[in-house]
C-alpha positions, 0 to 999 in steps of 0.5 A: 215660512209656514207654521210647520217650520215652527214644529220640532219633532222626533224626526228632526233630531238624530239622537233619540237617547232619553237624556237627550230628548228630555233636554231638547223638549224641556219647557222653561220660562226663565223662572222654572223649567220642567224636563221632558222625561218619561212620565212613567219610568222617569230618571234619577235627575227628573224633576222641576228646576227653579231658577235662583233656588240653590243649595250652598255649601262652603268650599274647603281648599288646601290653601287660600288663594285670591279669587277662589270661590268661597261657596259652591251652589247646586240647583235644587231639583224639586219633585217631578211635575210630570210623573204619573202612576198608571194601573189597570183595574186589577192593579197591574201597573204600567211599568214600561213605556216607549216614546213614539211621537213628540211635537213641540210647537215653537209658536205656542210653546205646547209640547205633545207626546205619545207613549205606548205603555205596557204592564209586566203581563203584556197589557198595553195602552196608548198615553198622550201628554200635552203640556205648556209652560206660561211665558207671560204668567211665569208661575203657570205650567199645565199638563193633560194626560189622555189614554186609549186602550191598546190590547188592554180590555179594562175599558172600551177603545175609543177613537 
């Protein structure tokens, strides 16, 4: 078995729908989890999930029954750790993004993603996102964002 066998990429999954990819490439450690949602556009269920952190409310039934649950629990979705706002020096926001590459290293737990971002004016940049969640340090999550100019001329292009 090679180290490459421990990598999960976009080429390894048949479904490239955002909700599917967010689930497949999510990071979690049993204490909390972060979905691999698009950091620019997000989605309504994007966020950070904490294990055992629930909202409860009583359940009202038309009639009582033995074994019926007394309350329901809904896991709370806390603010999204991954969300980031990116704008040009002239204030144009990068509002659309396309995920172009993903690599989840199953040996280290590091998730590396690449996106192409675009403003409404057609300016583009490349964004890389590297993130990891602690497996022995259960309250640890880290993210690193990197940017390279596409056709955006606001900063020099570097390789």
